[in-house]
C-alpha positions in Angstrom: 15.0 -7.6 22.7 14.4 -4.4 24.8 16.9 -2.6 22.3 17.6 0.9 23.6 17.2 0.1 27.3 19.7 0.5 29.9 20.4 -2.5 32.3 21.5 -1.6 35.8 21.3 -2.7 39.5 20.1 -0.6 42.3 20.5 -1.1 45.9 17.3 -0.1 47.6 15.6 -1.1 51.0 18.2 -3.5 51.6 18.2 -5.3 48.4 19.7 -5.3 44.9 16.9 -4.6 42.2 18.0 -5.4 38.5 16.1 -3.3 35.9 16.1 -1.9 32.7 14.8 1.6 31.6 14.5 3.5 28.3 12.6 6.0 26.6 11.5 9.6 27.3 8.5 11.2 28.7 6.3 10.8 31.9 7.6 8.1 34.2 5.9 4.6 33.8 6.8 1.4 35.9 5.9 -1.9 34.7 6.0 -4.7 37.1 5.9 -8.6 36.1 4.2 -11.6 37.7 5.2 -15.1 38.6 7.2 -17.2 37.5 8.7 -14.3 35.3 11.2 -11.4 35.0 11.1 -7.9 33.6 11.3 -9.4 30.2 7.7 -10.2 30.4 7.1 -6.8 29.1 9.4 -7.3 26.2 6.6 -7.1 23.6 5.3 -3.8 24.7 7.9 -1.7 26.8 10.0 -0.7 23.5 6.8 0.9 22.1 5.7 2.4 25.2 9.0 3.8 25.5 8.5 6.2 22.6 5.9 8.0 24.7 7.1 7.4 28.2 10.1 6.6 30.5 9.7 3.1 30.9 11.0 1.3 34.0 10.9 -2.6 34.0 12.5 -4.3 37.2 12.7 -7.7 38.5 10.7 -7.7 41.7 12.6 -9.0 44.7 13.0 -12.7 44.6 12.7 -12.9 40.9 15.1 -12.8 38.0 18.4 -11.4 39.0 17.1 -9.4 41.8 18.0 -10.3 45.6 16.4 -13.2 47.2 16.5 -12.6 50.9 15.5 -14.9 53.6 11.8 -14.5 54.3 11.9 -14.9 58.1 9.2 -16.8 60.1 6.6 -14.4 59.2 7.3 -14.0 55.5 7.3 -10.3 55.7 10.5 -9.8 53.6 8.4 -11.2 50.6 5.3 -9.0 51.5 3.9 -6.6 48.9 4.7 -3.8 51.4 8.3 -4.4 51.1 8.2 -5.2 47.5 6.4 -1.9 46.9 9.1 0.0 49.0 11.6 -1.2 46.9 9.9 0.0 43.6 9.1 3.4 45.3 12.8 3.8 46.1 13.9 2.6 42.6 11.9 5.2 40.9 13.2 7.8 43.5 16.6 6.9 42.7 15.8 7.3 39.0 14.4 10.8 39.5 10.8 10.2 39.7 8.8 11.1 43.2 5.7 10.2 41.6 4.6 7.8 38.3 2.1 5.9 36.7 2.4 2.2 36.9 1.0 -1.2 35.5 1.3 -4.7 37.0 0.5 -8.2 35.8 -0.3 -10.9 38.3 2.0 -10.6 41.3 3.4 -7.4 39.9 -0.4 -6.0 40.2 -0.5 -7.1 43.7 2.5 -5.3 44.5 0.9 -2.2 42.7 -2.3 -2.7 44.6 -0.4 -2.4 47.8 1.5 0.7 46.6 -1.5 2.6 46.0 -2.8 1.9 49.5 0.7 2.7 51.2 2.0 5.3 49.0 -1.2 7.1 47.3 0.9 10.3 46.8 3.3 8.4 44.6 0.9 6.5 42.2 -0.5 8.9 39.4 -2.5 6.2 37.4 -2.7 2.5 38.1 -3.4 -0.3 35.4 -4.0 -3.8 37.0 -3.4 -6.6 34.4 -5.3 -9.8 35.0 -5.5 -9.7 38.7 -8.3 -9.4 41.4 -7.4 -8.5 44.9 -6.4 -11.4 47.1 -8.5 -10.2 49.8 -11.4 -11.0 47.6 -10.1 -14.3 46.3 -9.1 -15.7 49.7 -12.3 -14.7 51.2 -14.3 -16.2 48.6 -12.6 -19.6 47.6 -14.5 -21.7 45.6 -13.7 -25.4 44.4 -13.3 -24.3 40.8 -10.9 -21.5 41.7 -8.9 -23.8 44.0 -8.6 -26.6 41.3 -7.4 -23.9 38.7 -5.2 -22.1 41.1 -3.6 -25.3 42.6 -0.2 -23.6 42.8 -1.3 -21.2 45.3 -2.1 -24.1 47.9 0.8 -25.9 46.9 3.4 -23.3 47.2 2.2 -22.0 50.4 3.1 -25.1 52.3 6.1 -24.8 54.7 9.6 -24.9 53.3 11.3 -27.0 52.0 8.2 -29.1 50.9 7.5 -27.2 47.7 10.8 -26.1 47.1 12.2 -29.7 46.9 9.3 -30.9 44.7 9.7 -28.0 42.2 13.4 -28.2 41.9 13.4 -31.8 41.1 12.4 -30.6 37.5 12.0 -26.8 37.7 11.6 -26.5 34.1 8.8 -29.2 33.8 7.1 -27.3 36.8 7.3 -24.1 34.7 6.2 -25.3 31.6 3.2 -27.1 33.3 2.2 -24.0 35.0 2.6 -21.7 32.0 0.4 -24.0 29.7 -2.4 -24.9 32.1 -4.9 -22.8 30.5 -4.8 -24.8 27.0 -3.5 -21.7 25.3 -0.2 -23.2 24.4 3.4 -21.3 24.8 4.0 -20.5 21.3 3.3 -16.7 22.0 6.2 -16.4 24.4 9.4 -14.9 22.8 12.0 -17.7 23.0 14.7 -15.6 24.4 12.2 -14.5 27.1 11.3 -18.1 27.9 14.8 -19.2 28.1 15.4 -16.4 30.8 12.5 -17.7 32.8 13.7 -21.2 32.6 17.4 -20.0 33.5 15.9 -18.2 36.6 13.6 -20.8 38.0 16.5 -23.4 37.8 18.1 -21.2 40.5 17.0 -23.0 43.8 16.8 -19.5 45.5 14.5 -18.4 43.0 12.0 -21.3 43.8 12.3 -20.4 47.4 11.7 -16.7 46.8 8.7 -17.6 44.7 7.3 -19.8 47.6 8.0 -17.3 50.1 5.9 -14.6 47.9 2.9 -16.9 48.2 3.4 -17.6 51.8 3.4 -14.0 52.6 0.3 -13.6 50.3 -1.8 -15.8 52.6 -0.4 -14.5 55.7 1.1 -10.9 56.4 -0.3 -9.6 53.3 -3.7 -10.8 53.9 -3.8 -9.4 57.5 -2.7 -6.1 56.0 -5.6 -6.3 53.2 -8.0 -7.0 55.9 -7.1 -4.1 58.1 -7.3 -1.6 54.9 -10.5 -3.2 53.5 -12.4 -2.9 57.2 -11.0 0.6 57.3 -12.7 1.6 54.0 -9.2 2.3 52.5 -9.3 2.1 48.6 -7.3 2.8 45.6 -8.2 6.3 44.7 -6.0 7.1 41.7 -7.4 6.5 38.1 -7.7 3.0 37.6 -7.6 0.9 34.5 -8.4 -2.9 34.7 -7.1 -5.1 31.8 -7.6 -8.9 31.7 -7.5 -11.9 29.3 -11.0 -12.9 28.0 -10.1 -16.5 28.3 -8.2 -16.6 31.5 -9.6 -17.3 35.0 -10.4 -13.6 35.6 -12.3 -13.1 32.2 -14.1 -16.5 32.5 -15.0 -16.7 36.2 -15.3 -13.3 37.5 -16.9 -9.8 37.1 -13.7 -8.0 37.4 -15.3 -4.2 37.4 -17.8 -5.6 40.2 -15.1 -7.1 42.4 -12.5 -4.1 42.0 -15.3 -1.7 42.9 -15.0 -2.8 46.3 -11.3 -2.0 46.3 -11.1 1.2 44.0 -13.1 4.2 43.8 -12.0 5.6 40.4 -12.3 2.9 37.9 -12.0 5.0 34.6 -11.7 1.9 32.2 -11.9 -1.8 31.5 -10.7 -4.0 28.7 -10.8 -7.9 28.0 -7.9 -8.6 25.5 -8.1 -11.7 23.4 -5.7 -13.9 25.7 -5.5 -15.9 28.6 -3.8 -15.1 31.9 -0.3 -13.8 30.3 -2.0 -10.9 28.5 0.9 -8.6 27.5 2.7 -11.6 26.0 -0.5 -13.2 24.2 -1.8 -10.1 23.2 0.7 -7.3 23.0 -1.1 -5.1 20.4 -4.4 -4.9 22.4 -2.2 -4.5 25.5 -0.3 -1.5 24.1 -3.4 0.1 22.7 -5.2 0.0 25.9 -2.4 1.1 28.1 -1.2 3.9 25.8 -4.6 5.3 25.7 -5.3 5.0 29.3 -1.6 6.5 30.5 -1.7 9.4 27.8 -5.3 10.4 28.6 
């Protein structure tokens, strides 16, 4: 898995970021979601590395990267801080500007990076994610029921952490199978890593801090940007799972048009939420076409 990729740890922005990188060509950053690690890209990264220099980090708080204290304002787990980590990682690897794709939480980091560092992001691919500013200002019963973990994990520490850590593997499996797609599409070695990491109480704390930041400091930043008319301006591609929450319940392009000015393509893959692991072939085809164009 991830053969040919070099694994290393870089100290940036006050934290250690564990990552793998490999391939040659234009730089391409791939960011994972919750509750994963960089291995969520294991089915597409090696093929992309034939055409790009691919970088797959563990976002702060996840995998084997640092898990700092969030602080009373949770800012240490804001997408702004996570984005700074990624910009510094890419700079340390020799890339001042680069293209990027993000899934789930990683897509939220990418959205913030596009706003905070527009000169750094050449192209952006958002995988199965709608901006939290839209979601949190348009909460419906159906979305709240489907996205129950949002409202559970934002509760004050240590309430959700204690309950999750009581049986962390059960929580992870329940969350990953909630769409009814099953779990057979996960590569066993990757799933074992996800389970290993969530059994670390510090990972559980960091995951909850990530969500607590989303509904507080992140939402505040998003509101300021939205009211000021700041949007993603780089070429943007939207990829989502046809049977996931985004595909079933939203018009992704219509929503994103309020947040991005240059949407050049969209695609609905035959998948639920975990697009690159459920539908690697379609994900690869869409991303290669977009990033190579």
